[in-house]
N, C-alpha and C positions, 0 to 999 in steps of 0.2 A: 780112735777111742770112741766107744759107744756112749750115747748120751742117756742120762737117767730119764729124760722125758721123751725118748724116741717113739714110744708107743702112742703118745697122745698129741704130738706136735702137728700131725696131719689133720687134727680135728679143731684146731684153733685158728683165729685170725692172726696174721702176721707172726708165724712161728719163729721168724728170724730174730724176734725180740728176745728169745730165750736161749739161743744156742751158743753165744759168745764166740770165742776164737777169732777175735778181731786182729787187724794189723796193729802191731806194737803192744799187744797184750803181754802182761807180765805174769809168769807162773813161778812160784817158789816151792821148794820141797816142804810138804806139810809136816812131816815127822821131825825134821831137823830145824825148823824155824820156830823159835819159842813163843813169839808174840803173833797172834793171828787175829786180824781185824777184817770185818766186813763193812764196807761203805754202802749204806742202804739209802736208796732214793725213793721216796713214797709217791712216785708217779711212773709213767711209762718209760720204757727204754729210750724213746726218741727225745723225751724231755730231759731225763737224767744224764744221758750221754752229752748233752749240750751244756751242762752246768759247769761253769769254770771252777767253782770250789771243789767239786768232785775230781776234776782233772788235776788240780793242784795237790790235793791230799793223796790221790792214787800214786802220783809220781814221788811225792815227798816220803811217804811211809815206805814204799817199796825201795827207796834209796837206802834204807837202814837194813843191814844184813840180819838184824835180829827180828825183823818184822815183815810179815807178808800182809798185803792189803788186796782184798778182792771186792767184787761188786755184786749188788742185788738190786733189782728194780721191782716195782709192784706189778704183779701179773694182772692183765685185763680180766674183767669178770668171766669171760669164757674160759680162760686158762685157769683161773681160780676154781671154777667148777670142775674142770677136768682133774686138777690136782686133788681136790677133795674126793671125787669119785674114785680115783685110783689110789687114794691114801698115800700120796706122795708129798714130800715136804718142799717148801721153797728153798732153793739152793743158790749158792753163789755161782757166778758165771765161770770162774776160772777152775775151781777144784770140784765143783758140783757137790760140795759139802752143805748140809743143812745149816741154817743160821745158828741153831742152838750149839753147833760144834765150835763156834768161834769164841775167842776170849772176850772180844769187844765188838759190839754192833753199833755203828755210828750213823745216826739219821741226819740228813740235811733237811732242815725245816724252813722252807722258803715261802710257804703259802698255807694259811690256816685251813683252807678247803681240802687239804691233803691229809688231815689228821686221821680220818677213818682208814685211809690206806696204811698208815703206820700200824694200826691194829691188825689189819689183814696180813701184813708182812710178819709181825710178831707171831700171830697165831699159826700161820702156815709154816713159819720157821721153827716152831716147837718151843717158843719162849713164852713164859707166863706174861699176861698182859700187864699186870700191876707189879711195881717194884716191891711191894710188901709181900708178894707171893714168891719172889725169886730166892733161890738158895745159892750157896757158895759155888756150886757147879754151873750155874747159869751164867750166860754172858753179861757183861756190863753193857747196859743200854744207855747211850749218851746222845744228846741232841745238840745240834749247832745250827747256825744260820740266823737270819733276821728275826724269825718268829720267837726265838728264845729270849728276846727282850720283853716279852709278855708271856711267860711260860706257864702260868698257873692252870689254864684249861687242860693241859696235858701233863701236869706235874706228877700225877699219880702213876703215869705209865713209864716215866723215865727215872733211871737211877741218878742221873746228873745231866746238867747242861753246861756247855762251854760258851760263856758270854764273850763275844768278840772274835778277833782273829785267831784261827786255830793252828797256824803253822808251828808255833813254838810250844804251846801248852799241850796240844793233843798228843804228840809223841811222848811227852813226859807222863801224861795220865795213863797211857797204854803201858808204859814200862812199870809204873808204880803198881797198877792193878795186877798185872801179870806176875810180877815178882813177888808181891805180897800174897797173892793167892797160892802160888807154888810153895810159899813158906808156911802156909796153913793158917793165916789170919782169918778172922771171922769177916763176914760180909760187911757188918757195921764198921769194923776197924778199917776196912778198905775204903768205905765211903767217907769216913772221917778224914783219912789221909788225903783223899782226892780233894776234899773241900778246902784244904789248905793251899791248893794251887791257885794262882791268880786267875780270876775269871770263872772259877768252877763253882756252880751252884748245885747243891745236893738237896732237893726239896724235902726228903724224909727227915732231915736233921733240923728242920725249922718249925717253929710254932706259928699257928694262925689264929686270928680272932675276927669276930664280926664287928665291924665299925658301926656304932649306934647311929652316927649321922647319915651314912649312906647305905648301910646294910651290906657293904662289900666285905668279903672275906679277905683279909689282908695278912701278909706275912710280917710277924713282929719281932723275930729274933731266933737265936740258937745259942745253946750253951757250949757247943763244940765246933762251931763254924763261924767264919767272918760274917759280919752284918754291917752295912749292905754288901752285896757282891759286886765288886768293881770290874767293869769291862777291861779286858786286856787287848792291847793292840801292838802291832809291829811298827816300830819307828822308821826302820830303813827296809824298804821292800827289796832292795838289792841283796839282802842277806838270804832271801828266799826266791831265787830266780824262777820265773814262770816257766813251766815245763814246755819243752819243744817236741818231745816224742809222744805226743798225745795219741790216744786210741782213735783209730779210723773205723767207723761203724760198718756193719754189713748191710745196712739199709739207710735210707735217707732219714736224717734227724732234723730237729728244728733249726739248729745253727750248724749247718754242715760245712764248716770251714775252719780255718785257723783263726781262733779268736784270742786276742792277746790283751791282757789287762795292763794298760799303760799307767794307771794311777788308781789310788784308792782314797775314798773320802770326797766330800763336797762341802763347800762353805757358801753356796749361793743363798742359803737361808730360806728356802721355800717353807712356808709355815705349815703346809699340809704334809710335808715329806718326813717320814720317820728316818729314812736312810741318811738324810742330811744331818741328823743328830748322831746316830749310832755309829757312823763311819768316820767322824771327824778324828784328827785333822787330815787335810789333804797330804798325801804322800805320792810322789811321782817316781816312776822308773826312769833311768837314764836313757837319753835318746839312742846312744850307740848300743846299749843293751837291747832296746826294743827292736831296732832295725836288724841287727845281726841274729837275734833269736828268731825273728819271723822268717828270715831266709833259711835258717837251719830247720825250722819246723816244716816249711814247705818241702824241703828236701826229704825229710823223714816221714812225711805223710802223703805226699802226692796231691794235696789239695790244690784247687785253682781259685781259691778265694780267701781273703784276709779281712778280718774286722778288728778295728781298734776299739777297745771298750773301756769305759769308766762311767762313773755317775754323771760327769760333766766333761766330755771329751774336748769341747771347745776351750775349756779353761786350762788344758794341759799347756804348759808354757812354751813348748816348742812344737806344737801340733803342725804348723804349716811346713817347716823344713823337714820334719819326719815324713809327712805325707808326700812331699815332693820327692824325697829320696826313694821312698817305697814305690810310688807310681812310676817314676822314671825308669826304674829297673824292671818292674813287674809287668808293665803293659806289653812288653815284647813277648812275654809268655802268655798273654791274655789272662793274667791273674788279676782278679778284681780286688779293689780295696774299698771297704766301706767304713763308715765312722758311726758308732752308736751314740745315742744321747747327745747329739750335736746341737747345742743351743743356737738359736737363729742369729744371735749377735756374732757368733763365731764363724758364720759362713761368709767368708770373703770370696770375691770372684775367682781369685787364684785357687782357693781351696775347692770351690765348686768345679772348677776346670779340671783339677787333678782327680777328684772323685769320679767325674763323668767320663774319663778317658777310655775306660775299658768296657764296663757294662752299666747301664742305668736301670735301677729299680725304682720303686716309688720313693718320693721325697717327703720327709716327715717334718712338720713344725708343731710345737706344743705350746700354744698360747695359754692353755689351761682355763682361761676365763674370757668371756666375750666383751668385756669393757675394761677400760684402763682403771677405773675405780676398783673393780674387783681384782684385777691383777695386782694392784697395790696392796689390797687386803691380804692376798696370799703370798705377797713378796716375790711375784714373778717379775723379774727386772727387765722386761722388754716392753716397748711401746708399740702401738699399732703401726706406726711408721716403720719400725724395724721389722715387724712381722711381714708387712707388705713388701719391704725391700728384699727380704729373704725369698719370698715367692717370686718376685721379679728375677732375682738371680737364678733361681731354679729354672724358670721358663727360658731365660736367655741361654742357659747351658743345655737346653734340650729336654728337660723333664716335662712330661705331659700328665703325670699323676701326682697329686698331692694328698697327703693325709694330715689331718689336723686333730690333735688331741686336746680334749676339754674335760673338765669335771663339772658335775652338777651337785647341788647340795652343799655348796660352800657357805661358810658363815656370812651373813648379811646379804645373801643373794636375793635378787629381785627379778621380776619378769623382764625388765630392761636388759639385765645381764644375759638372760637366756636368748633374747632376741638378738643381742650382740653377737652371739655365736654364729647365727645364720648370716647376719650382715657381713661378718668378716669373710666367711666362705664365699659369699656372692661377690664381694669385692675382688677376690682372687680370680674368679671366673671372668669378671669383666676386664681385669688387667690383662689376662691372657688374650682375650678377644680384641681389645682396643689397641694394645701396645705391641702385641706380637702376632696378631691375626691367627691365633691358635685356638683350637678347641681342646680344653683340658677337663679332666675329671677330678673332683675334690671330694674326698671322703671325710666326713665329720664323725669322729669317734668320741662318744661321751660316756665316761664312767661316773660312778657315784662316790663322793667323798666318804671314806672311812676314817674317822678321827682316831688315828693310831697312837699307841703309847709312845712317849718320849718325843712327840712333836708338839709345837706350840698349840695345836688344835686339840690336844688330848683331853682338855676339859670341856670341849664343845659337844653339843648334842648331835647325833646323827639324824638326818631326815627320816621320818617314818615311811612305811611302804606306800601309803596313799599319797603323800607329798611327792615322793620320787616318781610315782606313776603319773601324777599330773604334770610334772616337769617334762617327763619323757614324751607324753602325749602332745604337749605344746611344741616341742622340737619336731615331732613327726608332722604336725599340721603345718608348721612354717616351712619345712624343707620339701614336703611332698610336691609342690608345683614346679620345682626346679630340677630338670632332668640331669643336669651336669653335677648335681650335688647328691651324694649318697650319705645316709645316716646309719651309723652302727652304735647300738646302745648295749651297755653291759647289762646282763640279766638282773632284773630287779631283786628276785628272791636270793640269788647268789650273793649280791652285794649286801643284802640285809643280814644274811647268815654270817658272812665274813665279818660284819660289824659286831654281831653278837659274840662270835668266838674270839676275835682279836681283843675285845674289851672285857672279857669275862674273868671270873676268878676260879678258884680250884673246884668249886661246886659243879662246874660244867662237865667234869670228867665222866660222871655217871651218864650224862646225856649223850656224850660222844660214844661211849661204849654201847648204850642202848640203841642209838641210831645205827651203829655198825651192825649190831645183832639183828636189826630189822631190815638190813639190806643196803644201807648207805655205802656207796662205793664211788670213787672218782667224782667227788662233788664239784671239782673244778671243771668238769666236762659237761657241756649241755646235754649230750646224748645219754648220760647216765645219772645226772643230778635229779633227785626227786625231793623237792621241798616238803612234800606232804609227810614224809617220814619224820623230818625234824619237828614239824609243828605237832605231830602226834606225840612225839617224845616230850616236847615242852609241856603239852597238856597233861600227859601222864605223870610227869614229875612236878607238876604245878609250879613251873618256872616263870609264869607270865610276869608277875610283879618284879621278880629278880632281873629278868631280861630288860624290862623297862628302865630299871635303875641303872643297869650297865650302859644303856644307850642315851640316857638323858644328860643334860648339862650337869657337870660336876663342880661343886664348890672348890675354889682355888686352895683352900686350907685343908681339904679332905685328904686322908691317906688313900692312895690308889693301889689297886691289886698288883701293880708292877713296880711300886716304889722301892722294893728291896733290891731291884736291879739298877745299879748305878752306871748310867751311860757315860759318865764323866762330864756331861754337860749339865750344869746346875739348873734347878727349877726356877730360880730367880730370873735367869736369862730367858727361859721358855715363857714365863709369865709376862715378862716385859715385852716379848715379841707378840704374845697374844693381845696385850693391851694396845700395842701399836697397830695390830691388824684391825681391831674393832674401831680404831680412830682413823682408818684408811691411810696409815702412814707406812711408807716404804723404808726398808733398811738395806743399804748397799751391802754387797758381799764383802766378807773379811778375807784377809790373808791372800790377797790377789795382787801381786806386784805389777802384772800386765793387764789388770782389769779396767774396762772402759770407765767405770764409775770413779776410778782414781786417776783419770787421764790428766788431771791437773798436776800430778807429781811424777808421771812417767811419760817419756817421749815414746809413743807407740812405734814411731819409725825407727827408733833405736832403743830397744828394750833394756840395753845395758846402762843407758843414761837415766839416772834417777834424780829428781829435783830435791830430794832430801826430806820431803814432808813425810810424817809418820804414816804407817799403814792403818787402815781401819781395823780396830780390835774391839769386840764387844764384851771381853772378859767373860766368856761363856762358862769358864770353869777349867778348860783345858789349858795347860801351860805351853802354849805355842811359842817357839823362838822365831819371831818374824824376821829378825835380822839374818838368822841362819837360813831360813827359807829363801830370802832374797838372794843371799850369796850362792846357794845351791842352784837356783834357777838362772842366775847370771852366768855361772860356770857352765851349766847345761847349754845355754845359748851359744857360748863360745865353742863348746865341744861339737855342736851340731853343724857348724858351718862346714860346708863341703862334704857332708856325710854321704857315704855311698855304701851300698850293700857289699858285703865281703863274701 
């Protein structure tokens, strides 16, 4: 079959990004499938193909005989230029149909710096940028992902947002929209119907006001839609098995392996972490389900690498036996097994041994802060002793490269905390030399705190650019003399703009559109990001004082631009955690029957044995059944004994 782009592919970088036809691709008949959905990812093919949410929805939607789901990714600027010069539209990978031909176009919004790419895709796809400009024949433009918990900066561009897990509600929304449109209902009637679904936020149906105390534009209610909009989530992940027949790309992608989601949610309670709030409660997949699905996926894809993923993989109740089962079978085929987001307290010698059996890559530890005082402020539940023990374990098992993740700009941060970052890295170098007679390299990666919506730090001010610059310069000065330690800093201007966008209200939409029209593209990429465009736009729209208000400290009683989105975690809990942070007080994780902080009531040598003391529960607003969680995990521990791949 000839390709619509065949005349221009030879003139662009990485043409393989645009041709499709991957292994395990799904094509359905266009004319006889009533509901047509395009899953749009506002970044490159290599990023989008690695995204687990897209993999889940692609398989789920195509499992419905009434629905076809195809994909589109944002074209790189060279390809965008060729498309515009040739007057060609952005098309989906499978059918080569323009985005405007679909009933529903669903965007995965994972990072605020991708917002201008959304406009590129809408424009090239032939869809009006603003929801107010769309007619009945235009597709429904829906957004999902972590960014929709603070959706106002792009609210004018989207018909609706799905707040929370999409597996259950997204198919319902597709069916309602498509069937009502075929029946001749008006677009407003369609949107009102969608707004009645759990987790569905339709911005055009809500009123906004300027709050006199903060000058924020806040959402105040609707006559036809629920207020606030409550997050929806899946209680039992087993109802929606993770797909095994995933697409195998035609080129190398960011996560070029079988990646399997073993759990969803995290209750570690890191006070800087938005995900720790918006994905509660923790829900685990069954060990047998994980192991058997991975084996099947390897057979269906031909991959030679597996990654177990979750927000806190070490907290998965049966992580050790699952790893042992996987590695024991897969090392013979040289299939590597890696574990993402592994907390350092979860790295046992046995686990490190299993992970290192096939192939060793860099080993990562995330202390987040350089001193124990500041780790208590952010509720990072690890001590310096545990961090160094993790490094020793890695060195002992053969790792020579360590990467340490830190943040700067944290509340109450001092110069001592910054110096502690370097001291910690140097201690690891010394341990490798004195205890193992080894030369190792340590990379210190330091990003800047963005006080995100729905986290306990959402009321905190973000460091201004000059303060960030001074802190980065200090780290450079301290690390420069040490050859074995490398420093990587997140771009200052990118961090600042991310802070602006993530904390803004609906008035920012004009700035996003204007920046896009002035050439802002792929702002998450250093080679294409141009901060000058944004500062020019901010000056042109006279947003200086407004931006300063978004980034400054916010009164606890003030209405917030994202208050109409109910994460199900109550404000009183977040406020209590903020106050504990400012008092340097640590809060142990909740809902963890095997967690070390609760070791006085659980025998870690025998996780089935419980001393009977109650679990830690902070009454955050979610109605967790901790007894049921305990029972499920004890049963999982029984099921996992002797587990083998089938």
